C-alpha positions as CSV (number, residue, x, y, z in Angstrom):
1,M,-18.3,21.0,-6.5
2,I,-16.5,23.1,-3.8
3,R,-14.6,25.0,-6.5
4,D,-11.6,25.6,-4.3
5,A,-8.7,26.7,-6.4
6,S,-6.2,25.8,-3.8
7,C,-6.5,22.2,-4.8
8,V,-5.6,22.7,-8.5
9,H,-2.0,21.7,-8.2
10,S,-2.8,18.5,-6.4
11,L,-5.6,17.8,-8.9
12,L,-3.2,18.3,-11.8
13,E,-0.7,15.8,-10.3
14,T,-3.4,13.0,-10.5
15,L,-3.2,13.3,-14.3
16,N,0.3,11.7,-14.1
17,T,-1.2,8.5,-12.6
18,N,-2.3,5.4,-14.6
19,D,-5.9,5.6,-13.3
20,V,-8.1,7.0,-16.1
21,Q,-11.2,7.0,-13.9
22,L,-9.3,9.3,-11.5
23,H,-8.3,11.4,-14.6
24,E,-12.0,11.8,-15.5
25,A,-12.9,12.8,-11.9
26,T,-10.1,15.4,-11.9
27,L,-11.1,16.8,-15.3
28,R,-14.7,17.3,-14.2
29,A,-13.4,19.0,-11.0
30,L,-11.2,21.3,-13.1
31,T,-14.1,22.1,-15.3
32,E,-15.8,23.7,-12.3
33,I,-12.7,25.6,-11.1
34,N,-11.8,28.9,-12.7
35,N,-8.0,28.9,-12.6
36,D,-5.4,29.8,-15.2
37,Q,-2.9,27.2,-13.9
38,C,-4.8,24.5,-15.8
39,T,-4.2,25.4,-19.4
40,S,-0.7,24.0,-20.1
41,S,-1.5,20.8,-18.1
42,L,-4.7,20.2,-20.1
43,I,-2.9,20.7,-23.4
44,S,-0.2,18.3,-22.3
45,Y,-2.8,15.7,-21.3
46,L,-4.6,16.1,-24.6
47,E,-1.4,15.3,-26.5
48,K,-0.6,12.2,-24.4
49,D,-1.3,8.7,-25.9
50,I,-3.4,7.2,-23.1
51,H,-5.7,4.2,-23.5
52,N,-9.4,5.0,-22.7
53,K,-8.6,8.6,-22.2
54,P,-11.8,10.4,-20.9
55,I,-12.0,12.6,-23.9
56,E,-15.5,13.9,-23.2
57,A,-14.5,15.2,-19.8
58,L,-11.3,16.6,-21.3
59,I,-13.1,18.5,-24.0
60,E,-15.4,19.9,-21.4
61,A,-12.5,21.1,-19.3
62,L,-10.7,22.6,-22.3
63,A,-13.9,24.5,-23.2
64,S,-14.4,25.6,-19.6
65,H,-11.0,27.2,-19.6
66,Q,-11.4,28.5,-23.1
67,V,-8.3,26.7,-24.5
68,W,-9.3,27.5,-28.1
69,Q,-5.8,27.1,-29.5
70,V,-6.3,23.3,-29.6
71,S,-9.4,23.5,-31.8
72,E,-7.8,21.6,-34.7
73,K,-6.9,18.7,-32.3
74,I,-10.6,18.7,-31.2
75,R,-12.1,18.9,-34.7
76,P,-11.9,15.1,-35.4
77,Y,-14.1,14.4,-32.4
78,L,-17.0,16.1,-34.1
79,Q,-17.3,12.9,-36.1
80,S,-16.9,10.6,-33.1
81,N,-19.0,7.4,-32.9
82,S,-19.9,8.5,-29.4
83,E,-22.7,11.0,-29.5
84,R,-21.7,12.3,-26.1
85,V,-18.1,13.0,-27.3
86,A,-19.5,14.6,-30.5
87,S,-21.8,16.8,-28.4
88,S,-19.0,18.0,-26.2
89,A,-16.9,18.8,-29.3
90,A,-19.8,20.7,-30.9
91,A,-20.2,22.6,-27.6
92,F,-16.5,23.4,-27.7
93,F,-16.7,24.8,-31.2
94,Y,-19.8,26.9,-30.4
95,G,-18.0,28.4,-27.4
96,C,-15.0,29.0,-29.6
97,T,-16.7,30.4,-32.7
98,G,-20.3,31.2,-31.9
99,E,-21.4,29.6,-35.1
100,K,-25.0,28.4,-34.8
101,I,-24.3,25.2,-36.8
102,Y,-22.4,23.8,-33.7
103,L,-25.2,24.8,-31.3
104,D,-27.8,23.1,-33.5
105,R,-25.8,19.9,-33.4
106,V,-26.0,19.8,-29.6
107,V,-29.7,20.9,-29.5
108,G,-30.4,18.1,-32.0
109,L,-29.2,15.5,-29.6
110,L,-32.0,16.5,-27.1
111,D,-34.2,14.3,-29.3
112,H,-31.9,11.3,-29.3
113,E,-33.5,7.9,-28.5
114,N,-31.0,7.3,-25.7
115,R,-32.0,9.2,-22.6
116,F,-28.4,9.5,-21.4
117,V,-27.4,11.2,-24.6
118,R,-30.3,13.6,-24.2
119,Q,-29.3,14.4,-20.7
120,S,-25.6,14.8,-21.7
121,A,-26.6,17.3,-24.4
122,A,-28.6,19.3,-21.8
123,F,-25.6,19.5,-19.6
124,D,-23.5,20.7,-22.6
125,L,-26.1,23.4,-23.2
126,A,-26.0,24.3,-19.5
127,R,-22.3,24.8,-19.6
128,L,-22.6,27.0,-22.7
129,G,-25.3,29.0,-20.9
130,T,-26.8,30.3,-24.1
131,I,-30.2,31.6,-23.6
132,S,-31.4,30.5,-27.0
133,A,-31.2,26.9,-25.8
134,T,-33.9,27.5,-23.2
135,K,-36.9,26.4,-25.3
136,P,-35.3,23.2,-26.6
137,V,-34.2,22.2,-23.1
138,L,-37.7,22.8,-21.7
139,S,-39.4,20.8,-24.4
140,A,-36.9,17.9,-24.3
141,N,-37.9,14.5,-22.8
142,I,-35.5,14.8,-19.9
143,P,-36.1,14.8,-16.1
144,N,-37.2,17.9,-14.4
145,N,-34.1,17.8,-12.3
146,V,-31.9,18.2,-15.4
147,K,-34.1,20.9,-16.8
148,M,-33.9,22.8,-13.5
149,Y,-30.1,22.5,-13.5
150,A,-29.8,23.7,-17.1
151,I,-32.2,26.6,-16.8
152,K,-30.4,27.7,-13.6
153,A,-27.0,27.5,-15.4
154,I,-28.4,29.6,-18.3
155,L,-29.8,32.1,-15.9
156,T,-26.5,32.4,-14.1
157,K,-24.7,33.1,-17.3
158,S,-27.2,35.7,-18.4
159,I,-27.1,37.5,-15.0
160,Q,-23.3,37.7,-15.2
161,K,-23.5,39.1,-18.7
162,P,-24.6,37.9,-22.1
163,T,-22.0,35.9,-24.1
164,H,-20.3,37.9,-26.9
165,H,-22.4,35.8,-29.3
166,E,-25.7,37.1,-27.9
167,I,-25.1,40.8,-27.2
168,E,-27.0,41.9,-30.3
169,N,-30.1,40.4,-28.9
170,E,-29.6,41.6,-25.4
171,A,-32.9,43.5,-25.1
172,Q,-34.9,40.5,-26.3
173,N,-33.0,38.1,-24.1
174,E,-33.6,40.3,-21.1
175,G,-37.3,39.7,-21.4
176,L,-36.7,36.0,-21.9
177,K,-34.5,36.0,-18.8
178,D,-37.4,37.4,-16.8
179,S,-39.7,34.6,-18.0
180,L,-37.1,32.0,-17.0
181,F,-37.6,32.8,-13.3
182,A,-41.2,31.9,-13.7
183,T,-40.2,28.7,-15.5
184,L,-37.7,27.9,-12.7
185,D,-40.4,28.5,-10.1
186,S,-42.6,26.0,-11.8
187,L,-39.8,23.4,-12.1
188,T,-39.0,23.9,-8.4
189,R,-42.7,23.4,-7.4
190,E,-43.2,20.4,-9.7
191,N,-39.9,18.6,-9.2
192,F,-41.8,15.5,-8.2
193,S,-40.9,13.6,-11.3
194,G,-37.2,13.4,-10.5
195,N,-35.6,10.8,-12.8
196,L,-38.9,8.9,-13.6
197,L,-39.4,7.6,-17.1
198,V,-42.2,10.0,-17.8
199,N,-43.4,8.0,-20.9
200,Q,-43.6,4.6,-19.2
201,S,-46.9,3.0,-19.6
202,P,-49.1,2.8,-16.5
203,A,-49.0,-0.6,-14.7
204,N,-52.1,-2.7,-14.1
205,H,-52.7,-2.9,-10.4
206,P,-55.2,-5.4,-8.9
207,E,-58.4,-3.8,-7.6
208,P,-58.6,-3.7,-3.8
209,N,-61.0,-6.3,-2.3
210,S,-64.5,-5.1,-2.9
211,Q,-65.5,-5.8,0.7
212,I,-63.1,-3.2,2.0
213,N,-64.6,0.0,3.3
214,P,-65.0,2.4,0.2
215,S,-62.9,5.2,1.8
216,I,-60.1,2.8,2.6
217,K,-60.4,1.3,-0.9
218,K,-60.0,4.7,-2.5
219,L,-56.9,5.5,-0.4
220,S,-55.4,2.1,-1.0
221,N,-55.8,2.6,-4.8
222,A,-54.1,6.0,-4.5
223,F,-51.2,4.6,-2.6
224,E,-50.6,1.9,-5.2
225,K,-50.5,4.5,-7.9
226,L,-48.0,6.6,-5.9
227,K,-45.5,3.7,-6.1
228,S,-45.8,3.3,-9.8
229,P,-42.8,4.0,-12.1
230,S,-45.1,5.9,-14.4
231,L,-45.3,9.6,-13.7
232,P,-48.9,9.9,-15.0
233,E,-50.0,7.2,-12.6
234,R,-48.3,9.0,-9.7
235,E,-50.0,12.2,-10.6
236,E,-53.3,10.3,-10.7
237,G,-52.6,9.0,-7.2
238,I,-52.1,12.5,-6.0
239,R,-55.4,13.6,-7.6
240,Q,-57.2,10.8,-5.9
241,L,-55.8,11.8,-2.5
242,V,-56.9,15.4,-3.1
243,K,-60.3,14.4,-4.3
244,N,-60.9,12.1,-1.4
245,A,-59.4,14.4,1.2
246,K,-62.6,14.1,3.3
247,Y,-61.6,10.5,3.8
248,A,-57.9,11.1,4.1
249,D,-57.7,14.4,5.9
250,E,-57.5,13.0,9.4
251,N,-55.1,10.3,8.3
252,L,-52.7,12.1,5.9
253,L,-50.4,13.4,8.8
254,N,-50.3,10.0,10.4
255,L,-49.7,8.4,7.0
256,Y,-46.8,10.7,6.3
257,F,-45.1,10.1,9.6
258,N,-45.7,6.3,9.7
259,E,-45.0,5.5,6.1
260,L,-41.5,4.2,5.2
261,D,-42.0,4.2,1.4
262,Q,-40.5,7.4,0.1
263,D,-42.6,7.5,-3.0
264,I,-45.8,7.4,-1.0
265,K,-44.4,10.1,1.4
266,M,-43.6,12.3,-1.6
267,G,-47.1,11.8,-3.0
268,V,-48.7,12.6,0.3
269,I,-46.6,15.9,0.5
270,K,-47.7,16.8,-3.0
271,A,-51.4,16.1,-2.0
272,M,-51.0,18.2,1.1
273,S,-49.4,21.0,-0.8
274,E,-52.5,21.2,-3.1
275,L,-54.9,21.1,-0.1
276,K,-53.1,24.1,1.4
277,N,-54.0,23.4,5.0
278,A,-52.1,24.8,7.9
279,A,-52.7,21.5,9.7
280,Y,-50.1,19.9,7.5
281,V,-47.2,22.2,8.6
282,P,-45.6,19.5,10.8
283,A,-45.3,17.3,7.7
284,F,-43.9,20.1,5.5
285,V,-41.4,21.1,8.2
286,D,-40.3,17.5,8.7
287,A,-39.9,17.0,4.9
288,I,-37.7,20.0,4.6
289,G,-35.5,18.4,7.2
290,A,-33.2,19.4,10.0
291,E,-29.9,18.5,8.3
292,I,-28.2,20.7,5.8
293,G,-29.5,19.6,2.4
294,N,-27.1,19.2,-0.5
295,H,-28.5,16.4,-2.5
296,C,-29.2,17.2,-6.2
297,Q,-32.6,15.5,-6.0
298,G,-34.1,17.1,-2.9
299,N,-37.5,17.1,-4.6
300,I,-39.6,16.5,-1.5
301,R,-37.8,19.3,0.5
302,R,-38.4,21.8,-2.3
303,V,-42.0,20.9,-2.8
304,A,-42.6,21.1,1.0
305,A,-40.9,24.5,1.3
306,C,-43.0,26.0,-1.5
307,A,-46.1,24.5,0.1
308,L,-45.5,26.6,3.3
309,G,-46.1,29.7,1.1
310,D,-49.3,28.5,-0.5
311,I,-51.3,28.2,2.7
312,N,-53.7,31.1,3.3
313,W,-52.1,32.7,6.4
314,S,-54.0,36.0,6.3
315,H,-55.9,35.2,9.5
316,Q,-53.3,33.0,11.1
317,F,-50.3,35.3,11.4
318,E,-50.4,34.9,15.2
319,S,-50.8,31.1,15.1
320,R,-48.3,28.6,16.4
321,A,-48.3,26.9,13.0
322,F,-47.3,30.2,11.3
323,S,-44.5,30.7,13.8
324,I,-43.2,27.2,13.2
325,A,-43.4,27.7,9.4
326,M,-41.5,31.0,9.5
327,K,-38.8,29.6,11.7
328,K,-38.2,26.8,9.3
329,L,-38.3,29.1,6.2
330,G,-35.7,31.4,8.0
331,W,-33.4,28.4,8.4
332,T,-34.1,27.2,4.8
333,L,-33.3,30.5,3.3
334,Q,-29.9,30.8,4.9
335,Y,-28.2,27.5,5.7
336,P,-28.8,24.6,3.2
337,D,-26.1,24.0,0.6
338,D,-28.9,23.1,-1.9
339,W,-29.5,26.3,-3.8
340,G,-32.9,24.9,-5.0
341,L,-34.0,24.6,-1.4
342,R,-33.1,28.3,-0.7
343,Y,-34.8,29.2,-3.9
344,S,-37.9,27.4,-2.7
345,A,-37.9,29.5,0.5
346,C,-37.9,32.7,-1.6
347,I,-41.0,31.4,-3.4
348,A,-42.7,30.6,-0.1
349,L,-41.9,33.9,1.6
350,E,-43.1,35.8,-1.5
351,G,-46.4,33.9,-1.2
352,I,-46.7,34.8,2.5
353,G,-45.8,38.4,1.7
354,N,-46.1,40.0,5.1
355,S,-43.5,42.2,7.0
356,K,-41.9,39.2,8.7
357,A,-41.4,37.5,5.3
358,Q,-39.9,40.7,4.0
359,S,-37.5,41.0,6.9
360,L,-36.2,37.4,6.4
361,L,-35.6,38.1,2.7
362,V,-33.8,41.4,3.4
363,E,-31.6,39.7,6.0
364,S,-30.7,36.7,3.8
365,K,-29.9,39.0,0.8
366,T,-26.8,40.2,2.5
367,K,-25.5,36.6,2.9
368,E,-26.6,34.9,-0.3
369,V,-23.7,34.1,-2.7
370,D,-25.6,32.4,-5.5
371,Q,-26.5,34.9,-8.2
372,V,-29.8,33.2,-9.2
373,V,-31.1,32.9,-5.6
374,S,-30.0,36.5,-4.9
375,A,-31.9,37.7,-8.0
376,R,-35.0,35.6,-6.9
377,I,-34.8,37.3,-3.5
378,D,-35.0,40.7,-5.3
379,I,-38.0,39.5,-7.2
380,A,-39.8,38.4,-4.0
381,L,-39.0,41.7,-2.3
382,S,-40.3,43.7,-5.3
383,T,-43.5,41.6,-5.3
384,I,-44.1,42.2,-1.6
385,C,-43.3,45.9,-1.8
386,N,-45.8,46.2,-4.7
387,T,-48.5,44.4,-2.7
388,D,-49.9,46.2,0.2
389,V,-49.9,43.4,2.8
390,S,-49.7,44.2,6.5
């Protein structure tokens, strides 16, 4: 994940051990590191007779380093009984040849009945970075986190430059690339689902005691839905909180800070984000957190960061709440390791759109190393400049 090329020699030495699980971890690390030292060692490892060799990770590493000369040794894996191995082999050959038949094989696995195969295919498409895979990924029954990762990977490749297979359609792809930022914005805001089984049937919850105060009863029912493994039920719980805000408004902050159940806390943050009330800033700031965020599923942080930009600040620019929000967004835009959290701050500052937001974006632009986040900063600055907001 660090992508530090200085560790390549030590990583390659681990391939001489008898630990195939260590081999797999090494191969996945090498996949992320762009270094020419790997080629001969990867070929040598491919040719070794090793029981339970992590062939999927090996093919991914070979493709990442464009070791196309071993293609005939990879070809048999196109017929592997393991769909994940077959997918990685098809991705290898698409990267090597650009022939659509191989891309179609990977895309086809997005409809597989096994969710792990679907997710693996999405990661293969992310590594390919082909912009033509965008629509299939977005329509696939996979978690929003995986979609977000894949779309971001595709955007990164398209920003660097189109693959040699796609240059003919560069003008068309440029328009699609622009629309991908809007898609990524939406995934960032709605990343509530995480790894939930989105098609799971709603559970039957017992009705709260009829003698309970009606307002408490409504809130109790909403909280039960927020703990459901069903995404539609959780969304219904959020709708109930928003609908009954007149009962919950005074209690949402207390509920957030006193509640230990993370599913309820996430649901409360989502409800607060839809209510767009500056009174909820303490909860949003707390949800973003004080520690450097680097977890791949920092859903609550991203939703909370975006929420700070949805509040109508036009008559509150001098308020203490606004000052607190801007201080947190300034931190969020510059320090967390989680690119998605920094991306969320871009969305929020674009929504605020005043001179202070513009200054924060300009300052962070000089330090941002992630190409997608940097491009999103440019979009936010362009939007602010085209909107006459004092």
